[in-house]
PDB file with one MODEL, atoms N, CA, C and O in Angstrom:
MODEL        1
ATOM      1  N   MET A   1     -12.369   6.100  62.052  1.00  0.00           N
ATOM      2  CA  MET A   1     -12.723   4.745  62.422  1.00  0.00           C
ATOM      3  C   MET A   1     -12.802   3.910  61.142  1.00  0.00           C
ATOM      4  O   MET A   1     -13.385   4.339  60.146  1.00  0.00           O
ATOM      5  N   ASN A   2     -12.218   2.732  61.181  1.00  0.00           N
ATOM      6  CA  ASN A   2     -12.288   1.857  60.013  1.00  0.00           C
ATOM      7  C   ASN A   2     -13.309   0.746  60.262  1.00  0.00           C
ATOM      8  O   ASN A   2     -13.914   0.677  61.332  1.00  0.00           O
ATOM      9  N   ALA A   3     -13.493  -0.117  59.270  1.00  0.00           N
ATOM     10  CA  ALA A   3     -14.519  -1.154  59.341  1.00  0.00           C
ATOM     11  C   ALA A   3     -14.281  -2.123  60.500  1.00  0.00           C
ATOM     12  O   ALA A   3     -15.228  -2.498  61.191  1.00  0.00           O
ATOM     13  N   LEU A   4     -13.055  -2.524  60.719  1.00  0.00           N
ATOM     14  CA  LEU A   4     -12.760  -3.450  61.818  1.00  0.00           C
ATOM     15  C   LEU A   4     -13.057  -2.799  63.165  1.00  0.00           C
ATOM     16  O   LEU A   4     -13.656  -3.425  64.039  1.00  0.00           O
ATOM     17  N   GLU A   5     -12.647  -1.560  63.334  1.00  0.00           N
ATOM     18  CA  GLU A   5     -12.906  -0.855  64.595  1.00  0.00           C
ATOM     19  C   GLU A   5     -14.402  -0.726  64.852  1.00  0.00           C
ATOM     20  O   GLU A   5     -14.858  -0.910  65.980  1.00  0.00           O
ATOM     21  N   LEU A   6     -15.170  -0.409  63.808  1.00  0.00           N
ATOM     22  CA  LEU A   6     -16.617  -0.292  63.967  1.00  0.00           C
ATOM     23  C   LEU A   6     -17.235  -1.649  64.295  1.00  0.00           C
ATOM     24  O   LEU A   6     -18.132  -1.730  65.134  1.00  0.00           O
ATOM     25  N   ALA A   7     -16.769  -2.710  63.647  1.00  0.00           N
ATOM     26  CA  ALA A   7     -17.292  -4.048  63.928  1.00  0.00           C
ATOM     27  C   ALA A   7     -17.027  -4.438  65.379  1.00  0.00           C
ATOM     28  O   ALA A   7     -17.895  -5.012  66.038  1.00  0.00           O
ATOM     29  N   ILE A   8     -15.850  -4.132  65.871  1.00  0.00           N
ATOM     30  CA  ILE A   8     -15.519  -4.430  67.268  1.00  0.00           C
ATOM     31  C   ILE A   8     -16.400  -3.615  68.202  1.00  0.00           C
ATOM     32  O   ILE A   8     -16.938  -4.152  69.170  1.00  0.00           O
ATOM     33  N   LEU A   9     -16.553  -2.328  67.926  1.00  0.00           N
ATOM     34  CA  LEU A   9     -17.410  -1.475  68.751  1.00  0.00           C
ATOM     35  C   LEU A   9     -18.845  -1.971  68.742  1.00  0.00           C
ATOM     36  O   LEU A   9     -19.493  -2.037  69.787  1.00  0.00           O
ATOM     37  N   PHE A  10     -19.345  -2.322  67.550  1.00  0.00           N
ATOM     38  CA  PHE A  10     -20.708  -2.844  67.444  1.00  0.00           C
ATOM     39  C   PHE A  10     -20.857  -4.116  68.275  1.00  0.00           C
ATOM     40  O   PHE A  10     -21.804  -4.251  69.050  1.00  0.00           O
ATOM     41  N   HIS A  11     -19.931  -5.035  68.112  1.00  0.00           N
ATOM     42  CA  HIS A  11     -20.003  -6.313  68.820  1.00  0.00           C
ATOM     43  C   HIS A  11     -19.970  -6.106  70.339  1.00  0.00           C
ATOM     44  O   HIS A  11     -20.783  -6.676  71.067  1.00  0.00           O
ATOM     45  N   GLU A  12     -19.037  -5.299  70.802  1.00  0.00           N
ATOM     46  CA  GLU A  12     -18.921  -5.065  72.246  1.00  0.00           C
ATOM     47  C   GLU A  12     -20.169  -4.387  72.805  1.00  0.00           C
ATOM     48  O   GLU A  12     -20.623  -4.711  73.903  1.00  0.00           O
ATOM     49  N   THR A  13     -20.717  -3.449  72.045  1.00  0.00           N
ATOM     50  CA  THR A  13     -21.932  -2.758  72.480  1.00  0.00           C
ATOM     51  C   THR A  13     -23.115  -3.718  72.495  1.00  0.00           C
ATOM     52  O   THR A  13     -23.920  -3.709  73.426  1.00  0.00           O
ATOM     53  N   TYR A  14     -23.213  -4.541  71.466  1.00  0.00           N
ATOM     54  CA  TYR A  14     -24.278  -5.544  71.374  1.00  0.00           C
ATOM     55  C   TYR A  14     -24.218  -6.506  72.559  1.00  0.00           C
ATOM     56  O   TYR A  14     -25.236  -6.787  73.192  1.00  0.00           O
ATOM     57  N   GLU A  15     -23.029  -7.002  72.849  1.00  0.00           N
ATOM     58  CA  GLU A  15     -22.865  -7.929  73.968  1.00  0.00           C
ATOM     59  C   GLU A  15     -23.227  -7.265  75.292  1.00  0.00           C
ATOM     60  O   GLU A  15     -23.826  -7.897  76.161  1.00  0.00           O
ATOM     61  N   ARG A  16     -22.870  -6.009  75.446  1.00  0.00           N
ATOM     62  CA  ARG A  16     -23.158  -5.285  76.695  1.00  0.00           C
ATOM     63  C   ARG A  16     -24.657  -5.034  76.867  1.00  0.00           C
ATOM     64  O   ARG A  16     -25.181  -5.136  77.976  1.00  0.00           O
ATOM     65  N   LEU A  17     -25.344  -4.707  75.775  1.00  0.00           N
ATOM     66  CA  LEU A  17     -26.763  -4.360  75.860  1.00  0.00           C
ATOM     67  C   LEU A  17     -27.696  -5.565  75.809  1.00  0.00           C
ATOM     68  O   LEU A  17     -28.827  -5.479  76.287  1.00  0.00           O
ATOM     69  N   ALA A  18     -27.260  -6.662  75.253  1.00  0.00           N
ATOM     70  CA  ALA A  18     -28.133  -7.831  75.064  1.00  0.00           C
ATOM     71  C   ALA A  18     -28.883  -8.246  76.338  1.00  0.00           C
ATOM     72  O   ALA A  18     -30.094  -8.463  76.278  1.00  0.00           O
ATOM     73  N   PRO A  19     -28.211  -8.361  77.473  1.00  0.00           N
ATOM     74  CA  PRO A  19     -28.938  -8.771  78.690  1.00  0.00           C
ATOM     75  C   PRO A  19     -30.052  -7.798  79.102  1.00  0.00           C
ATOM     76  O   PRO A  19     -31.058  -8.214  79.678  1.00  0.00           O
ATOM     77  N   LYS A  20     -29.873  -6.525  78.811  1.00  0.00           N
ATOM     78  CA  LYS A  20     -30.891  -5.530  79.162  1.00  0.00           C
ATOM     79  C   LYS A  20     -32.170  -5.732  78.356  1.00  0.00           C
ATOM     80  O   LYS A  20     -33.229  -5.224  78.724  1.00  0.00           O
ATOM     81  N   PHE A  21     -32.067  -6.479  77.251  1.00  0.00           N
ATOM     82  CA  PHE A  21     -33.218  -6.761  76.403  1.00  0.00           C
ATOM     83  C   PHE A  21     -33.663  -8.212  76.534  1.00  0.00           C
ATOM     84  O   PHE A  21     -34.428  -8.717  75.712  1.00  0.00           O
ATOM     85  N   GLY A  22     -33.172  -8.879  77.588  1.00  0.00           N
ATOM     86  CA  GLY A  22     -33.569 -10.248  77.844  1.00  0.00           C
ATOM     87  C   GLY A  22     -32.964 -11.251  76.882  1.00  0.00           C
ATOM     88  O   GLY A  22     -33.491 -12.351  76.718  1.00  0.00           O
ATOM     89  N   TYR A  23     -31.868 -10.885  76.248  1.00  0.00           N
ATOM     90  CA  TYR A  23     -31.240 -11.767  75.273  1.00  0.00           C
ATOM     91  C   TYR A  23     -29.901 -12.255  75.801  1.00  0.00           C
ATOM     92  O   TYR A  23     -29.068 -11.459  76.235  1.00  0.00           O
ATOM     93  N   GLU A  24     -29.700 -13.556  75.763  1.00  0.00           N
ATOM     94  CA  GLU A  24     -28.419 -14.127  76.174  1.00  0.00           C
ATOM     95  C   GLU A  24     -27.672 -14.567  74.922  1.00  0.00           C
ATOM     96  O   GLU A  24     -28.154 -15.411  74.166  1.00  0.00           O
ATOM     97  N   THR A  25     -26.508 -13.998  74.711  1.00  0.00           N
ATOM     98  CA  THR A  25     -25.724 -14.344  73.527  1.00  0.00           C
ATOM     99  C   THR A  25     -25.029 -15.679  73.724  1.00  0.00           C
ATOM    100  O   THR A  25     -24.882 -16.158  74.848  1.00  0.00           O
ATOM    101  N   ARG A  26     -24.608 -16.268  72.627  1.00  0.00           N
ATOM    102  CA  ARG A  26     -23.936 -17.571  72.685  1.00  0.00           C
ATOM    103  C   ARG A  26     -22.538 -17.409  73.272  1.00  0.00           C
ATOM    104  O   ARG A  26     -21.802 -16.487  72.918  1.00  0.00           O
ATOM    105  N   THR A  27     -22.192 -18.309  74.163  1.00  0.00           N
ATOM    106  CA  THR A  27     -20.890 -18.271  74.833  1.00  0.00           C
ATOM    107  C   THR A  27     -19.750 -18.268  73.822  1.00  0.00           C
ATOM    108  O   THR A  27     -18.782 -17.526  73.989  1.00  0.00           O
ATOM    109  N   GLU A  28     -19.846 -19.072  72.795  1.00  0.00           N
ATOM    110  CA  GLU A  28     -18.745 -19.213  71.831  1.00  0.00           C
ATOM    111  C   GLU A  28     -18.575 -18.004  70.908  1.00  0.00           C
ATOM    112  O   GLU A  28     -17.579 -17.914  70.191  1.00  0.00           O
ATOM    113  N   THR A  29     -19.527 -17.083  70.917  1.00  0.00           N
ATOM    114  CA  THR A  29     -19.388 -15.896  70.059  1.00  0.00           C
ATOM    115  C   THR A  29     -19.284 -14.607  70.867  1.00  0.00           C
ATOM    116  O   THR A  29     -19.374 -13.518  70.299  1.00  0.00           O
ATOM    117  N   ARG A  30     -19.102 -14.708  72.149  1.00  0.00           N
ATOM    118  CA  ARG A  30     -19.043 -13.491  72.972  1.00  0.00           C
ATOM    119  C   ARG A  30     -17.779 -12.677  72.726  1.00  0.00           C
ATOM    120  O   ARG A  30     -17.776 -11.461  72.920  1.00  0.00           O
ATOM    121  N   LYS A  31     -16.724 -13.326  72.308  1.00  0.00           N
ATOM    122  CA  LYS A  31     -15.496 -12.615  71.958  1.00  0.00           C
ATOM    123  C   LYS A  31     -15.457 -12.476  70.445  1.00  0.00           C
ATOM    124  O   LYS A  31     -15.542 -13.470  69.724  1.00  0.00           O
ATOM    125  N   PHE A  32     -15.328 -11.243  69.962  1.00  0.00           N
ATOM    126  CA  PHE A  32     -15.329 -10.989  68.522  1.00  0.00           C
ATOM    127  C   PHE A  32     -14.069 -11.555  67.883  1.00  0.00           C
ATOM    128  O   PHE A  32     -12.958 -11.330  68.364  1.00  0.00           O
ATOM    129  N   ASP A  33     -14.255 -12.288  66.796  1.00  0.00           N
ATOM    130  CA  ASP A  33     -13.140 -12.857  66.049  1.00  0.00           C
ATOM    131  C   ASP A  33     -13.312 -12.511  64.577  1.00  0.00           C
ATOM    132  O   ASP A  33     -14.148 -13.107  63.899  1.00  0.00           O
ATOM    133  N   PRO A  34     -12.538 -11.560  64.074  1.00  0.00           N
ATOM    134  CA  PRO A  34     -12.696 -11.123  62.688  1.00  0.00           C
ATOM    135  C   PRO A  34     -12.259 -12.156  61.660  1.00  0.00           C
ATOM    136  O   PRO A  34     -12.417 -11.929  60.461  1.00  0.00           O
ATOM    137  N   THR A  35     -11.715 -13.282  62.099  1.00  0.00           N
ATOM    138  CA  THR A  35     -11.274 -14.307  61.145  1.00  0.00           C
ATOM    139  C   THR A  35     -12.354 -15.354  60.869  1.00  0.00           C
ATOM    140  O   THR A  35     -12.201 -16.171  59.961  1.00  0.00           O
ATOM    141  N   THR A  36     -13.439 -15.340  61.638  1.00  0.00           N
ATOM    142  CA  THR A  36     -14.521 -16.297  61.414  1.00  0.00           C
ATOM    143  C   THR A  36     -15.423 -15.786  60.292  1.00  0.00           C
ATOM    144  O   THR A  36     -15.385 -14.600  59.965  1.00  0.00           O
ATOM    145  N   PRO A  37     -16.234 -16.665  59.699  1.00  0.00           N
ATOM    146  CA  PRO A  37     -17.171 -16.191  58.667  1.00  0.00           C
ATOM    147  C   PRO A  37     -18.070 -15.064  59.178  1.00  0.00           C
ATOM    148  O   PRO A  37     -18.288 -14.082  58.468  1.00  0.00           O
ATOM    149  N   ASN A  38     -18.593 -15.193  60.397  1.00  0.00           N
ATOM    150  CA  ASN A  38     -19.436 -14.144  60.959  1.00  0.00           C
ATOM    151  C   ASN A  38     -18.654 -12.849  61.175  1.00  0.00           C
ATOM    152  O   ASN A  38     -19.156 -11.760  60.898  1.00  0.00           O
ATOM    153  N   GLY A  39     -17.432 -12.972  61.668  1.00  0.00           N
ATOM    154  CA  GLY A  39     -16.592 -11.791  61.878  1.00  0.00           C
ATOM    155  C   GLY A  39     -16.270 -11.081  60.570  1.00  0.00           C
ATOM    156  O   GLY A  39     -16.327  -9.854  60.492  1.00  0.00           O
ATOM    157  N   ARG A  40     -15.932 -11.857  59.543  1.00  0.00           N
ATOM    158  CA  ARG A  40     -15.634 -11.260  58.232  1.00  0.00           C
ATOM    159  C   ARG A  40     -16.863 -10.565  57.658  1.00  0.00           C
ATOM    160  O   ARG A  40     -16.758  -9.492  57.064  1.00  0.00           O
ATOM    161  N   LEU A  41     -18.038 -11.186  57.840  1.00  0.00           N
ATOM    162  CA  LEU A  41     -19.277 -10.569  57.374  1.00  0.00           C
ATOM    163  C   LEU A  41     -19.527  -9.258  58.103  1.00  0.00           C
ATOM    164  O   LEU A  41     -19.883  -8.260  57.478  1.00  0.00           O
ATOM    165  N   MET A  42     -19.345  -9.250  59.417  1.00  0.00           N
ATOM    166  CA  MET A  42     -19.593  -8.041  60.187  1.00  0.00           C
ATOM    167  C   MET A  42     -18.648  -6.914  59.764  1.00  0.00           C
ATOM    168  O   MET A  42     -19.072  -5.764  59.646  1.00  0.00           O
ATOM    169  N   VAL A  43     -17.379  -7.233  59.536  1.00  0.00           N
ATOM    170  CA  VAL A  43     -16.419  -6.221  59.087  1.00  0.00           C
ATOM    171  C   VAL A  43     -16.827  -5.693  57.709  1.00  0.00           C
ATOM    172  O   VAL A  43     -16.737  -4.492  57.454  1.00  0.00           O
ATOM    173  N   SER A  44     -17.269  -6.574  56.830  1.00  0.00           N
ATOM    174  CA  SER A  44     -17.699  -6.156  55.497  1.00  0.00           C
ATOM    175  C   SER A  44     -18.927  -5.250  55.561  1.00  0.00           C
ATOM    176  O   SER A  44     -18.987  -4.230  54.875  1.00  0.00           O
ATOM    177  N   VAL A  45     -19.906  -5.626  56.386  1.00  0.00           N
ATOM    178  CA  VAL A  45     -21.101  -4.805  56.558  1.00  0.00           C
ATOM    179  C   VAL A  45     -20.717  -3.427  57.109  1.00  0.00           C
ATOM    180  O   VAL A  45     -21.215  -2.407  56.633  1.00  0.00           O
ATOM    181  N   CYS A  46     -19.852  -3.400  58.089  1.00  0.00           N
ATOM    182  CA  CYS A  46     -19.419  -2.126  58.672  1.00  0.00           C
ATOM    183  C   CYS A  46     -18.694  -1.271  57.647  1.00  0.00           C
ATOM    184  O   CYS A  46     -18.843  -0.049  57.644  1.00  0.00           O
ATOM    185  N   GLY A  47     -17.906  -1.900  56.774  1.00  0.00           N
ATOM    186  CA  GLY A  47     -17.236  -1.166  55.713  1.00  0.00           C
ATOM    187  C   GLY A  47     -18.228  -0.490  54.784  1.00  0.00           C
ATOM    188  O   GLY A  47     -18.038   0.662  54.394  1.00  0.00           O
ATOM    189  N   GLU A  48     -19.289  -1.209  54.430  1.00  0.00           N
ATOM    190  CA  GLU A  48     -20.309  -0.614  53.558  1.00  0.00           C
ATOM    191  C   GLU A  48     -21.067   0.501  54.262  1.00  0.00           C
ATOM    192  O   GLU A  48     -21.400   1.511  53.643  1.00  0.00           O
ATOM    193  N   ILE A  49     -21.341   0.327  55.540  1.00  0.00           N
ATOM    194  CA  ILE A  49     -22.007   1.387  56.298  1.00  0.00           C
ATOM    195  C   ILE A  49     -21.140   2.637  56.338  1.00  0.00           C
ATOM    196  O   ILE A  49     -21.634   3.745  56.129  1.00  0.00           O
ATOM    197  N   LEU A  50     -19.855   2.465  56.603  1.00  0.00           N
ATOM    198  CA  LEU A  50     -18.948   3.619  56.625  1.00  0.00           C
ATOM    199  C   LEU A  50     -18.889   4.298  55.264  1.00  0.00           C
ATOM    200  O   LEU A  50     -18.852   5.527  55.192  1.00  0.00           O
ATOM    201  N   SER A  51     -18.879   3.530  54.196  1.00  0.00           N
ATOM    202  CA  SER A  51     -18.876   4.105  52.842  1.00  0.00           C
ATOM    203  C   SER A  51     -20.148   4.899  52.586  1.00  0.00           C
ATOM    204  O   SER A  51     -20.104   5.983  52.005  1.00  0.00           O
ATOM    205  N   THR A  52     -21.279   4.359  53.022  1.00  0.00           N
ATOM    206  CA  THR A  52     -22.548   5.066  52.846  1.00  0.00           C
ATOM    207  C   THR A  52     -22.567   6.356  53.649  1.00  0.00           C
ATOM    208  O   THR A  52     -23.003   7.396  53.154  1.00  0.00           O
ATOM    209  N   LEU A  53     -22.095   6.287  54.886  1.00  0.00           N
ATOM    210  CA  LEU A  53     -22.052   7.491  55.712  1.00  0.00           C
ATOM    211  C   LEU A  53     -21.125   8.541  55.109  1.00  0.00           C
ATOM    212  O   LEU A  53     -21.433   9.732  55.139  1.00  0.00           O
ATOM    213  N   ALA A  54     -20.002   8.111  54.568  1.00  0.00           N
ATOM    214  CA  ALA A  54     -19.061   9.052  53.961  1.00  0.00           C
ATOM    215  C   ALA A  54     -19.643   9.690  52.712  1.00  0.00           C
ATOM    216  O   ALA A  54     -19.285  10.814  52.362  1.00  0.00           O
ATOM    217  N   ALA A  55     -20.545   8.973  52.035  1.00  0.00           N
ATOM    218  CA  ALA A  55     -21.127   9.481  50.794  1.00  0.00           C
ATOM    219  C   ALA A  55     -22.340  10.369  51.033  1.00  0.00           C
ATOM    220  O   ALA A  55     -22.825  11.010  50.100  1.00  0.00           O
ATOM    221  N   THR A  56     -22.841  10.420  52.271  1.00  0.00           N
ATOM    222  CA  THR A  56     -23.984  11.267  52.579  1.00  0.00           C
ATOM    223  C   THR A  56     -23.560  12.721  52.437  1.00  0.00           C
ATOM    224  O   THR A  56     -22.558  13.148  53.010  1.00  0.00           O
ATOM    225  N   ASP A  57     -24.333  13.472  51.670  1.00  0.00           N
ATOM    226  CA  ASP A  57     -23.924  14.858  51.438  1.00  0.00           C
ATOM    227  C   ASP A  57     -24.180  15.726  52.665  1.00  0.00           C
ATOM    228  O   ASP A  57     -24.824  15.292  53.621  1.00  0.00           O
ATOM    229  N   THR A  58     -23.683  16.923  52.631  1.00  0.00           N
ATOM    230  CA  THR A  58     -23.738  17.804  53.798  1.00  0.00           C
ATOM    231  C   THR A  58     -25.143  18.282  54.116  1.00  0.00           C
ATOM    232  O   THR A  58     -25.374  18.813  55.202  1.00  0.00           O
ATOM    233  N   THR A  59     -26.088  18.108  53.202  1.00  0.00           N
ATOM    234  CA  THR A  59     -27.471  18.499  53.492  1.00  0.00           C
ATOM    235  C   THR A  59     -28.215  17.389  54.198  1.00  0.00           C
ATOM    236  O   THR A  59     -29.376  17.561  54.569  1.00  0.00           O
ATOM    237  N   GLY A  60     -27.562  16.245  54.392  1.00  0.00           N
ATOM    238  CA  GLY A  60     -28.198  15.137  55.072  1.00  0.00           C
ATOM    239  C   GLY A  60     -28.923  14.183  54.155  1.00  0.00           C
ATOM    240  O   GLY A  60     -29.519  13.210  54.618  1.00  0.00           O
ATOM    241  N   HIS A  61     -28.883  14.447  52.846  1.00  0.00           N
ATOM    242  CA  HIS A  61     -29.522  13.538  51.906  1.00  0.00           C
ATOM    243  C   HIS A  61     -28.654  12.302  51.718  1.00  0.00           C
ATOM    244  O   HIS A  61     -27.448  12.394  51.487  1.00  0.00           O
ATOM    245  N   GLU A  62     -29.290  11.162  51.822  1.00  0.00           N
ATOM    246  CA  GLU A  62     -28.554   9.920  51.660  1.00  0.00           C
ATOM    247  C   GLU A  62     -28.421   9.586  50.177  1.00  0.00           C
ATOM    248  O   GLU A  62     -29.306   9.897  49.380  1.00  0.00           O
ATOM    249  N   PRO A  63     -27.314   8.954  49.818  1.00  0.00           N
ATOM    250  CA  PRO A  63     -27.153   8.522  48.435  1.00  0.00           C
ATOM    251  C   PRO A  63     -28.089   7.365  48.141  1.00  0.00           C
ATOM    252  O   PRO A  63     -28.637   6.749  49.055  1.00  0.00           O
ATOM    253  N   ARG A  64     -28.267   7.075  46.875  1.00  0.00           N
ATOM    254  CA  ARG A  64     -29.089   5.927  46.503  1.00  0.00           C
ATOM    255  C   ARG A  64     -28.421   4.667  47.045  1.00  0.00           C
ATOM    256  O   ARG A  64     -27.194   4.571  47.062  1.00  0.00           O
ATOM    257  N   PRO A  65     -29.236   3.692  47.492  1.00  0.00           N
ATOM    258  CA  PRO A  65     -28.649   2.450  48.022  1.00  0.00           C
ATOM    259  C   PRO A  65     -27.773   1.752  46.995  1.00  0.00           C
ATOM    260  O   PRO A  65     -28.034   1.798  45.792  1.00  0.00           O
ATOM    261  N   ASN A  66     -26.746   1.118  47.488  1.00  0.00           N
ATOM    262  CA  ASN A  66     -25.833   0.365  46.647  1.00  0.00           C
ATOM    263  C   ASN A  66     -26.490  -0.961  46.309  1.00  0.00           C
ATOM    264  O   ASN A  66     -26.769  -1.761  47.202  1.00  0.00           O
ATOM    265  N   ARG A  67     -26.737  -1.198  45.044  1.00  0.00           N
ATOM    266  CA  ARG A  67     -27.452  -2.408  44.618  1.00  0.00           C
ATOM    267  C   ARG A  67     -26.481  -3.390  43.975  1.00  0.00           C
ATOM    268  O   ARG A  67     -26.577  -3.686  42.784  1.00  0.00           O
ATOM    269  N   ARG A  68     -25.545  -3.892  44.778  1.00  0.00           N
ATOM    270  CA  ARG A  68     -24.569  -4.848  44.296  1.00  0.00           C
ATOM    271  C   ARG A  68     -24.919  -6.253  44.769  1.00  0.00           C
ATOM    272  O   ARG A  68     -25.826  -6.448  45.578  1.00  0.00           O
ATOM    273  N   GLU A  69     -24.197  -7.202  44.257  1.00  0.00           N
ATOM    274  CA  GLU A  69     -24.203  -8.578  44.721  1.00  0.00           C
ATOM    275  C   GLU A  69     -25.591  -9.171  44.878  1.00  0.00           C
ATOM    276  O   GLU A  69     -26.053  -9.407  45.994  1.00  0.00           O
ATOM    277  N   GLY A  70     -26.245  -9.408  43.771  1.00  0.00           N
ATOM    278  CA  GLY A  70     -27.482 -10.155  43.772  1.00  0.00           C
ATOM    279  C   GLY A  70     -28.702  -9.400  44.222  1.00  0.00           C
ATOM    280  O   GLY A  70     -29.764  -9.997  44.400  1.00  0.00           O
ATOM    281  N   ALA A  71     -28.583  -8.112  44.410  1.00  0.00           N
ATOM    282  CA  ALA A  71     -29.742  -7.331  44.854  1.00  0.00           C
ATOM    283  C   ALA A  71     -30.610  -6.957  43.680  1.00  0.00           C
ATOM    284  O   ALA A  71     -31.634  -6.297  43.855  1.00  0.00           O
TER     285      ALA A  71
ENDMDL
END
């Protein structure tokens, strides 16, 4: 799974579950668009999550957090 695929899966799952938690999503953002600022951010976040998961060692220990970009 790549970052775009994960972002789409996350978005679709979020939209499906939102009503069960009493949350109504905005009509204009119900369809995922990876070309919007929000879509690009979500794909980028998913890419970092996938990188972190890939870097987790086989004993389950997580790597140190990535402290980039103003952190």
